[in-house]
KOLMI-708146 format. One record per residue (C-alpha): residue number from 1; residue in three letters; chain; z, y, x. Coordinates in Angstrom, 3 decimals. Example, Ala and Ser with C-alpha at 12.3 -4.5 7.8 and 13.67 -1.06 7.14 Angstrom:
# KOLMI-708146
[1, ALA, A, [7.800, -4.500, 12.300]]
[2, SER, A, [7.140, -1.060, 13.670]]
//
This chain:
# KOLMI-708146
[1, MET, A, [37.612, -38.280, -9.657]]
[2, ALA, A, [37.731, -36.882, -6.160]]
[3, PRO, A, [35.236, -34.657, -5.368]]
[4, HIS, A, [31.976, -36.060, -3.211]]
[5, ILE, A, [31.688, -34.728, 0.595]]
[6, ALA, A, [28.799, -34.481, 2.624]]
[7, THR, A, [29.194, -36.273, 6.020]]
[8, PRO, A, [28.272, -34.220, 8.511]]
[9, PRO, A, [26.099, -34.640, 11.612]]
[10, TYR, A, [28.759, -35.002, 14.177]]
[11, PRO, A, [26.789, -36.884, 17.052]]
[12, ARG, A, [23.823, -34.084, 16.647]]
[13, LEU, A, [25.649, -31.060, 16.534]]
[14, LEU, A, [27.778, -32.515, 19.987]]
[15, ARG, A, [24.446, -33.287, 21.713]]
[16, ALA, A, [23.135, -30.075, 21.272]]
[17, THR, A, [26.638, -28.446, 22.481]]
[18, ASP, A, [27.125, -30.850, 25.219]]
[19, LEU, A, [26.420, -28.657, 28.545]]
[20, LEU, A, [29.153, -26.344, 26.791]]
[21, ASP, A, [32.878, -26.758, 28.245]]
[22, PRO, A, [35.403, -27.128, 25.451]]
[23, PRO, A, [37.279, -25.552, 23.617]]
[24, PHE, A, [34.184, -24.189, 21.612]]
[25, ALA, A, [32.664, -23.323, 17.725]]
[26, MET, A, [29.731, -24.319, 16.703]]
[27, ILE, A, [27.819, -23.995, 12.931]]
[28, ASP, A, [25.879, -26.442, 11.367]]
[29, GLU, A, [22.529, -24.055, 10.552]]
[30, GLU, A, [21.248, -26.899, 7.710]]
[31, ALA, A, [24.537, -26.684, 5.900]]
[32, LEU, A, [24.798, -23.089, 6.369]]
[33, TRP, A, [21.748, -22.397, 4.546]]
[34, ALA, A, [22.231, -25.156, 2.347]]
[35, ASN, A, [25.299, -23.533, 1.363]]
[36, ALA, A, [23.940, -20.223, 0.813]]
[37, ALA, A, [21.517, -21.552, -1.586]]
[38, ASP, A, [24.380, -23.194, -3.541]]
[39, LEU, A, [26.243, -20.280, -4.141]]
[40, ALA, A, [23.311, -18.276, -5.175]]
[41, ARG, A, [22.499, -21.061, -7.621]]
[42, ARG, A, [26.044, -21.310, -9.152]]
[43, ALA, A, [26.397, -17.797, -9.320]]
[44, GLY, A, [23.270, -17.613, -11.869]]
[45, GLY, A, [21.233, -14.926, -10.423]]
[46, VAL, A, [24.502, -12.533, -10.755]]
[47, PRO, A, [24.083, -10.796, -6.842]]
[48, ILE, A, [26.938, -11.983, -4.603]]
[49, ARG, A, [28.743, -9.153, -2.135]]
[50, LEU, A, [29.455, -11.328, 0.965]]
[51, ALA, A, [33.409, -11.648, 2.266]]
[52, THR, A, [33.261, -10.683, 5.969]]
[53, LYS, A, [36.554, -11.796, 6.091]]
[54, SER, A, [35.328, -15.711, 5.786]]
[55, VAL, A, [32.349, -15.374, 8.152]]
[56, ARG, A, [33.241, -12.636, 11.311]]
[57, VAL, A, [30.015, -13.163, 12.682]]
[58, ARG, A, [27.728, -10.306, 12.247]]
[59, SER, A, [24.304, -12.211, 13.102]]
[60, ILE, A, [25.057, -14.860, 10.371]]
[61, ILE, A, [26.176, -11.790, 8.327]]
[62, LYS, A, [23.611, -9.656, 8.402]]
[63, ASN, A, [21.147, -12.988, 8.181]]
[64, VAL, A, [22.662, -14.166, 5.042]]
[65, LEU, A, [21.734, -10.207, 3.118]]
[66, THR, A, [18.281, -11.408, 4.001]]
[67, LEU, A, [18.484, -14.114, 1.138]]
[68, PRO, A, [18.372, -13.752, -2.201]]
[69, GLY, A, [20.973, -13.565, -4.231]]
[70, PHE, A, [23.438, -11.626, -1.472]]
[71, SER, A, [23.680, -8.054, -2.030]]
[72, GLY, A, [26.198, -5.996, 0.099]]
[73, VAL, A, [29.370, -7.006, 1.885]]
[74, MET, A, [33.189, -7.274, 0.998]]
[75, SER, A, [34.767, -5.766, 4.075]]
[76, TYR, A, [38.462, -6.395, 5.161]]
[77, SER, A, [39.364, -3.217, 6.930]]
[78, LEU, A, [38.457, 0.268, 7.341]]
[79, ALA, A, [37.489, 0.029, 10.945]]
[80, GLU, A, [35.353, -3.260, 10.060]]
[81, SER, A, [33.968, -1.521, 7.397]]
[82, VAL, A, [32.963, 1.650, 9.728]]
[83, TRP, A, [30.972, -0.992, 12.622]]
[84, LEU, A, [29.307, -2.374, 9.972]]
[85, ALA, A, [27.882, 0.794, 8.467]]
[86, ASP, A, [26.737, 2.117, 11.703]]
[87, HIS, A, [25.186, -1.237, 12.314]]
[88, GLY, A, [22.900, -0.763, 9.548]]
[89, VAL, A, [24.946, -2.185, 7.119]]
[90, ASP, A, [24.073, -0.055, 3.676]]
[91, ASP, A, [26.667, -1.218, 1.139]]
[92, VAL, A, [30.413, -2.051, 1.990]]
[93, LEU, A, [32.699, -2.546, -0.255]]
[94, LEU, A, [36.201, -2.687, 1.474]]
[95, ALA, A, [38.640, -5.119, -0.421]]
[96, TYR, A, [41.592, -4.118, 0.623]]
[97, PRO, A, [43.288, -0.760, 0.663]]
[98, SER, A, [43.890, 0.810, 4.446]]
[99, VAL, A, [46.290, 3.034, 5.842]]
[100, ASP, A, [44.025, 3.460, 9.165]]
[101, ARG, A, [44.091, 7.192, 9.552]]
[102, GLY, A, [41.788, 7.284, 12.391]]
[103, ALA, A, [39.289, 4.707, 10.721]]
[104, TYR, A, [39.452, 7.834, 7.325]]
[105, ALA, A, [38.409, 10.360, 9.920]]
[106, ASP, A, [35.812, 8.499, 10.853]]
[107, LEU, A, [34.288, 7.806, 7.408]]
[108, VAL, A, [34.788, 11.300, 6.398]]
[109, GLU, A, [32.751, 13.141, 9.719]]
[110, ASP, A, [29.946, 11.127, 8.846]]
[111, GLU, A, [27.570, 10.863, 5.507]]
[112, ARG, A, [25.865, 7.936, 6.085]]
[113, ARG, A, [29.045, 5.991, 6.082]]
[114, LEU, A, [30.068, 8.007, 3.654]]
[115, ALA, A, [27.104, 7.070, 1.263]]
[116, SER, A, [27.678, 3.020, 2.346]]
[117, ILE, A, [31.037, 2.693, 2.492]]
[118, THR, A, [33.866, 2.472, -0.765]]
[119, VAL, A, [37.276, 2.163, -0.615]]
[120, MET, A, [39.669, 0.255, -2.268]]
[121, VAL, A, [43.120, 2.042, -4.123]]
[122, ASP, A, [45.853, 0.624, -6.467]]
[123, SER, A, [47.947, 3.574, -6.224]]
[124, LEU, A, [47.956, 7.517, -6.545]]
[125, GLU, A, [49.354, 7.264, -3.136]]
[126, ALA, A, [46.760, 5.945, -1.512]]
[127, LEU, A, [45.094, 9.254, -2.151]]
[128, ASP, A, [48.177, 11.180, -0.948]]
[129, LEU, A, [47.621, 9.120, 2.140]]
[130, ILE, A, [43.914, 10.013, 3.027]]
[131, ASP, A, [44.537, 13.799, 1.817]]
[132, ALA, A, [47.295, 13.639, 4.809]]
[133, ALA, A, [44.951, 11.983, 7.195]]
[134, VAL, A, [41.510, 14.102, 6.779]]
[135, GLY, A, [42.392, 17.102, 4.510]]
[136, ALA, A, [42.413, 17.791, 0.977]]
[137, ASP, A, [38.900, 19.508, 0.980]]
[138, HIS, A, [36.822, 16.036, 2.560]]
[139, PRO, A, [34.352, 15.433, 1.387]]
[140, PRO, A, [33.639, 12.575, -1.879]]
[141, ILE, A, [34.878, 9.506, -0.943]]
[142, ARG, A, [33.776, 6.598, -2.859]]
[143, VAL, A, [36.593, 4.761, -4.334]]
[144, CYS, A, [37.200, 1.339, -6.351]]
[145, LEU, A, [39.956, 0.697, -8.116]]
[146, ASP, A, [41.679, -2.995, -7.445]]
[147, VAL, A, [43.426, -4.645, -10.777]]
[148, ASP, A, [45.457, -7.329, -10.737]]
[149, SER, A, [44.118, -10.544, -12.384]]
[150, SER, A, [47.137, -12.930, -11.955]]
[151, LEU, A, [48.134, -14.506, -15.436]]
[152, ARG, A, [51.889, -13.865, -16.096]]
[153, VAL, A, [53.482, -16.287, -18.276]]
[154, LEU, A, [57.320, -15.986, -19.575]]
[155, GLY, A, [57.890, -13.954, -16.825]]
[156, ALA, A, [56.065, -15.883, -14.275]]
[157, HIS, A, [53.134, -14.573, -11.758]]
[158, LEU, A, [50.455, -17.142, -11.301]]
[159, GLY, A, [48.092, -15.208, -8.748]]
[160, ALA, A, [47.810, -13.051, -5.515]]
[161, HIS, A, [50.480, -10.223, -5.486]]
[162, ARG, A, [47.881, -7.107, -4.903]]
[163, SER, A, [47.233, -4.821, -7.389]]
[164, PRO, A, [50.053, -2.933, -9.533]]
[165, VAL, A, [47.371, -2.227, -11.956]]
[166, HIS, A, [47.452, -4.875, -14.196]]
[167, THR, A, [47.575, -3.499, -17.795]]
[168, THR, A, [44.153, -1.262, -19.543]]
[169, ARG, A, [47.127, 1.338, -20.142]]
[170, GLU, A, [47.753, 1.280, -16.271]]
[171, ALA, A, [44.292, 1.179, -15.594]]
[172, LYS, A, [43.078, 4.023, -17.836]]
[173, ARG, A, [46.239, 6.097, -16.274]]
[174, ILE, A, [44.926, 5.849, -12.860]]
[175, ALA, A, [41.682, 6.226, -13.194]]
[176, ALA, A, [41.737, 9.344, -15.392]]
[177, ALA, A, [44.115, 10.399, -12.298]]
[178, ILE, A, [41.016, 9.547, -9.594]]
[179, VAL, A, [38.545, 10.957, -12.017]]
[180, GLU, A, [39.884, 14.338, -12.269]]
[181, ARG, A, [40.743, 14.424, -7.944]]
[182, LYS, A, [39.196, 16.769, -5.966]]
[183, GLY, A, [37.207, 14.866, -2.920]]
[184, PHE, A, [37.150, 11.164, -4.752]]
[185, ASP, A, [34.389, 9.660, -6.653]]
[186, LEU, A, [35.572, 6.781, -8.913]]
[187, VAL, A, [32.505, 3.854, -8.638]]
[188, GLY, A, [34.267, 0.726, -9.052]]
[189, LEU, A, [36.835, -1.584, -10.202]]
[190, MET, A, [37.905, -4.888, -8.496]]
[191, PHE, A, [39.274, -8.140, -10.478]]
[192, TYR, A, [40.054, -11.073, -7.770]]
[193, ASP, A, [40.791, -14.101, -9.521]]
[194, ALA, A, [42.992, -16.167, -6.864]]
[195, GLN, A, [44.476, -18.265, -9.228]]
[196, ILE, A, [41.377, -19.333, -10.425]]
[197, ALA, A, [38.803, -19.101, -7.129]]
[198, GLY, A, [41.565, -20.468, -4.360]]
[199, LEU, A, [42.932, -22.975, -5.996]]
[200, PRO, A, [41.743, -26.118, -5.694]]
[201, ASP, A, [41.115, -28.971, -8.804]]
[202, SER, A, [44.572, -31.028, -7.719]]
[203, SER, A, [45.486, -32.202, -10.929]]
[204, ALA, A, [44.967, -31.421, -14.914]]
[205, ALA, A, [47.681, -29.121, -15.530]]
[206, VAL, A, [46.220, -27.010, -12.733]]
[207, ARG, A, [42.471, -27.350, -14.309]]
[208, LEU, A, [44.372, -26.214, -17.563]]
[209, VAL, A, [46.396, -23.187, -16.006]]
[210, LYS, A, [42.592, -21.862, -14.321]]
[211, ARG, A, [41.060, -22.474, -18.194]]
[212, ARG, A, [43.507, -20.741, -19.665]]
[213, SER, A, [43.969, -17.261, -16.745]]
[214, ALA, A, [39.597, -16.910, -17.081]]
[215, GLY, A, [40.392, -16.558, -20.485]]
[216, GLU, A, [42.306, -14.001, -20.687]]
[217, LEU, A, [41.556, -12.167, -18.040]]
[218, ARG, A, [38.213, -12.101, -19.002]]
[219, ARG, A, [39.839, -10.363, -22.594]]
[220, ARG, A, [41.495, -8.158, -20.106]]
[221, ARG, A, [38.698, -7.398, -18.305]]
[222, GLY, A, [36.813, -6.803, -20.697]]
[223, ARG, A, [38.890, -3.843, -21.856]]
[224, ILE, A, [39.272, -2.148, -19.096]]
[225, VAL, A, [35.987, -2.123, -18.232]]
[226, LYS, A, [34.960, -0.083, -21.610]]
[227, ALA, A, [38.090, 1.632, -20.860]]
[228, VAL, A, [37.219, 3.124, -17.596]]
[229, ARG, A, [33.374, 3.263, -17.907]]
[230, SER, A, [34.423, 5.994, -20.998]]
[231, MET, A, [35.685, 7.866, -17.768]]
[232, THR, A, [33.011, 7.441, -14.970]]
[233, ASP, A, [29.541, 5.717, -13.907]]
[234, LEU, A, [30.847, 2.409, -12.796]]
[235, GLN, A, [28.368, 1.044, -10.003]]
[236, VAL, A, [30.315, -1.703, -9.363]]
[237, VAL, A, [32.732, -4.023, -11.341]]
[238, ASN, A, [33.217, -7.431, -8.845]]
[239, ALA, A, [34.947, -11.035, -9.990]]
[240, GLY, A, [34.962, -13.757, -8.141]]
[241, GLY, A, [35.147, -15.895, -5.207]]
[242, THR, A, [33.350, -19.165, -4.267]]
[243, GLY, A, [35.675, -21.304, -6.237]]
[244, SER, A, [35.053, -19.063, -9.621]]
[245, LEU, A, [31.489, -18.111, -9.288]]
[246, ASP, A, [30.136, -20.562, -12.277]]
[247, VAL, A, [33.852, -19.779, -14.242]]
[248, TRP, A, [32.203, -15.479, -14.227]]
[249, ARG, A, [28.457, -15.473, -14.254]]
[250, ASP, A, [27.873, -15.313, -17.789]]
[251, ASP, A, [30.354, -12.310, -18.074]]
[252, PRO, A, [28.261, -9.503, -19.119]]
[253, THR, A, [31.058, -7.636, -18.159]]
[254, ILE, A, [30.701, -7.947, -14.377]]
[255, THR, A, [27.616, -6.438, -12.248]]
[256, GLU, A, [28.778, -8.476, -8.844]]
[257, LEU, A, [30.330, -11.802, -7.740]]
[258, ALA, A, [31.914, -11.964, -4.425]]
[259, ALA, A, [31.806, -15.072, -1.733]]
[260, GLY, A, [32.082, -16.012, 1.809]]
[261, SER, A, [34.212, -18.995, 2.742]]
[262, GLY, A, [31.437, -20.939, 0.562]]
[263, LEU, A, [29.470, -20.600, 3.405]]
[264, PHE, A, [31.390, -22.392, 6.263]]
[265, VAL, A, [33.805, -24.440, 4.172]]
[266, PRO, A, [36.729, -25.481, 5.032]]
[267, THR, A, [38.892, -28.016, 3.904]]
[268, LEU, A, [40.848, -25.899, 1.494]]
[269, PHE, A, [37.382, -26.042, -0.582]]
[270, ASP, A, [37.434, -29.817, -0.264]]
[271, GLY, A, [39.381, -30.614, -3.345]]
[272, TYR, A, [36.756, -28.401, -5.770]]
[273, ARG, A, [34.962, -29.769, -8.957]]
[274, ASP, A, [32.566, -27.449, -9.712]]
[275, PHE, A, [30.266, -28.104, -6.426]]
[276, GLU, A, [30.016, -30.250, -3.556]]
[277, PRO, A, [31.294, -29.133, -0.634]]
[278, ARG, A, [28.965, -29.567, 2.826]]
[279, PRO, A, [31.208, -28.465, 5.978]]
[280, ALA, A, [29.468, -26.333, 8.320]]
[281, ALA, A, [31.958, -24.819, 10.375]]
[282, PHE, A, [33.779, -26.785, 13.621]]
[283, PHE, A, [35.662, -26.363, 16.902]]
[284, ALA, A, [35.316, -28.731, 19.552]]
[285, LEU, A, [38.184, -29.741, 21.712]]
[286, PRO, A, [38.249, -31.964, 25.104]]
[287, VAL, A, [40.438, -35.188, 25.728]]
[288, VAL, A, [42.361, -33.727, 28.714]]
[289, ARG, A, [45.386, -37.033, 28.453]]
[290, LYS, A, [45.957, -40.513, 26.451]]
[291, PRO, A, [49.728, -40.744, 26.386]]
[292, ALA, A, [49.392, -44.392, 25.429]]
[293, PRO, A, [46.619, -47.116, 24.389]]
[294, ASP, A, [46.593, -45.607, 20.807]]
[295, ALA, A, [46.657, -42.105, 20.967]]
[296, VAL, A, [44.614, -38.782, 22.912]]
[297, THR, A, [45.725, -35.541, 23.781]]
[298, CYS, A, [43.868, -32.454, 22.979]]
[299, PHE, A, [43.829, -28.946, 24.880]]
[300, GLY, A, [44.488, -26.425, 22.303]]
[301, GLY, A, [44.347, -26.684, 18.593]]
[302, GLY, A, [47.026, -25.196, 17.187]]
[303, TYR, A, [44.910, -23.082, 15.503]]
[304, ILE, A, [46.814, -22.592, 11.998]]
[305, ALA, A, [45.100, -20.653, 8.710]]
[306, SER, A, [47.348, -18.015, 7.081]]
[307, GLY, A, [49.249, -18.952, 3.623]]
[308, PRO, A, [52.073, -20.863, 2.907]]
[309, ALA, A, [53.264, -23.091, 5.925]]
[310, GLY, A, [52.507, -26.860, 5.423]]
[311, ASP, A, [49.697, -29.688, 5.724]]
[312, SER, A, [46.937, -28.096, 3.641]]
[313, ARG, A, [47.055, -24.762, 6.737]]
[314, VAL, A, [46.847, -27.317, 9.779]]
[315, PRO, A, [43.157, -27.811, 11.299]]
[316, THR, A, [42.110, -31.357, 10.570]]
[317, PRO, A, [40.220, -34.242, 13.522]]
[318, VAL, A, [37.336, -35.319, 11.669]]
[319, TRP, A, [35.309, -37.038, 14.176]]
[320, PRO, A, [35.704, -39.209, 16.149]]
[321, GLU, A, [36.991, -40.208, 12.593]]
[322, GLY, A, [40.367, -42.270, 12.405]]
[323, LEU, A, [42.249, -40.042, 14.515]]
[324, GLU, A, [44.995, -38.074, 13.280]]
[325, LEU, A, [48.083, -35.781, 13.777]]
[326, TYR, A, [51.624, -36.801, 14.594]]
[327, PRO, A, [53.525, -35.363, 12.093]]
[328, ASN, A, [56.498, -34.259, 13.905]]
[329, GLU, A, [54.014, -32.419, 16.771]]
[330, GLY, A, [51.195, -31.149, 14.872]]
[331, ALA, A, [49.088, -28.739, 16.068]]
[332, GLY, A, [50.051, -27.456, 19.431]]
[333, GLU, A, [49.465, -23.584, 21.292]]
[334, VAL, A, [48.218, -25.323, 23.983]]
[335, GLN, A, [48.027, -29.472, 23.379]]
[336, THR, A, [47.278, -31.210, 20.179]]
[337, PRO, A, [48.302, -35.460, 20.208]]
[338, LEU, A, [46.243, -37.237, 17.853]]
[339, ARG, A, [47.308, -41.101, 17.333]]
[340, GLY, A, [44.549, -43.635, 15.787]]
[341, LYS, A, [43.462, -46.871, 16.377]]
[342, ILE, A, [39.997, -45.500, 17.255]]
[343, ALA, A, [41.780, -43.876, 20.152]]
[344, ARG, A, [41.335, -46.721, 22.143]]
[345, THR, A, [37.652, -46.070, 22.565]]
[346, VAL, A, [38.277, -42.266, 23.663]]
[347, LYS, A, [38.453, -41.275, 26.845]]
[348, VAL, A, [39.069, -38.460, 28.952]]
[349, GLY, A, [36.880, -35.462, 28.461]]
[350, ASP, A, [35.031, -36.750, 25.642]]
[351, ARG, A, [35.480, -34.161, 22.720]]
[352, VAL, A, [37.366, -34.445, 18.999]]
[353, VAL, A, [35.928, -32.217, 16.719]]
[354, PHE, A, [38.108, -30.629, 14.389]]
[355, ARG, A, [37.437, -28.612, 10.847]]
[356, HIS, A, [39.855, -25.530, 9.893]]
[357, ALA, A, [41.614, -25.327, 6.738]]
[358, LYS, A, [40.359, -21.348, 6.465]]
[359, ALA, A, [36.746, -19.866, 7.064]]
[360, GLY, A, [36.490, -16.960, 9.359]]
[361, GLU, A, [40.184, -17.619, 10.933]]
[362, MET, A, [38.319, -20.386, 13.138]]
[363, CYS, A, [36.376, -17.305, 14.628]]
[364, GLU, A, [39.386, -15.212, 15.889]]
[365, ARG, A, [39.904, -17.956, 18.191]]
[366, PHE, A, [36.250, -17.921, 20.072]]
[367, ASP, A, [34.083, -15.369, 21.653]]
[368, GLN, A, [30.706, -17.220, 20.590]]
[369, VAL, A, [29.923, -20.478, 17.985]]
[370, ALA, A, [27.264, -21.890, 18.617]]
[371, LEU, A, [24.460, -22.352, 15.902]]
[372, VAL, A, [22.471, -25.921, 15.643]]
[373, ASP, A, [19.632, -25.930, 13.648]]
[374, ALA, A, [17.998, -29.351, 12.098]]
[375, GLY, A, [16.568, -29.690, 15.354]]
[376, GLY, A, [19.535, -29.744, 17.289]]
[377, GLN, A, [19.141, -26.765, 18.976]]
[378, ALA, A, [21.820, -24.890, 19.980]]
[379, THR, A, [21.795, -20.635, 20.236]]
[380, LEU, A, [25.293, -19.025, 20.908]]
[381, VAL, A, [26.057, -15.484, 18.694]]
[382, PRO, A, [29.136, -13.757, 19.456]]
[383, THR, A, [31.808, -13.575, 17.001]]
[384, TYR, A, [33.387, -10.302, 16.084]]
[385, ARG, A, [36.035, -11.345, 18.796]]
[386, GLY, A, [32.794, -11.666, 21.294]]
[387, GLU, A, [32.065, -8.150, 20.560]]
[388, GLY, A, [35.310, -6.747, 21.615]]
[389, LYS, A, [36.638, -6.166, 18.082]]
[390, ASN, A, [39.634, -7.445, 16.602]]
[391, PHE, A, [40.353, -6.224, 12.750]]
[392, GLY, A, [43.637, -7.712, 12.427]]
//
């Protein structure tokens, strides 16, 4: 049975933003905060570290961190980590290894940054690069070891291709080397299960693979955490994502979960069975021409999400209901043509509302977003891009 998806209040959102010239992005605050509360509920009391790449609006990030159930952020760039630490975020876990020499120089020059930021590594080569960038006599840098959480069955790799560290033996070997190395303090382990958290429940076979993967990872993670804890004081054992909070909340080996996309609920999250999606993030495009009575053409719209190219990565027109992309044109760099009977009632100058396939990537297209509250009042706040920041 397909999950129920709450219908957003499109007329209220459009009335609140009536004076804005499209294209523009908007956030339904009522849905946003309801989603945050639901994430905390699903985490069952385990702290959630907020994934910033799924938001990319600093004011929203800071407001979410004031809510019960949320603690710290998971950044996607070392330069972003430094920027957030400089703006009052005192617990930043970098989710990906970095080779940004300038950002490492910025990190080690400030004690407060060093205390706030934990960098991610999955090889000794990463430590060599840091030493080469800032000198081997740098002050201690907090380090988290990324452990591959994919399921390996009969030679198949089910999950993201991330860390080369998979087995307990591999984790013990690199953890011991980090602990012995001057200038580094191993304080955490990270286990991101892309094949569970990021995979919609599209079939019985998929759900079976997700259950099998969860069982295997729970056992393997327990062994790895035990082994590494015997070498160092682990402050962080991070796991999960929006799609797997329910899976890991009762795992005694973890200290925290991670989530971000569940705040905005892009279309890639419409296929999950364990929670009710409540879309909160949208963008509006203007209709600039009508090539046929049952067709309209919008300005812009080619906001294609990352990942495997295909229909699941294109934006979806959601209001007025009944419009669809032309399969042979799709969403374009400068124009996006749409078809449907409802187009007969749409005029040049009207606005069409879309949902993005992924969460924070939408914000790379806009300098600001309109936060629309339950009373229909809109407040404009800058995105990372609007603050002049592009972290890749």
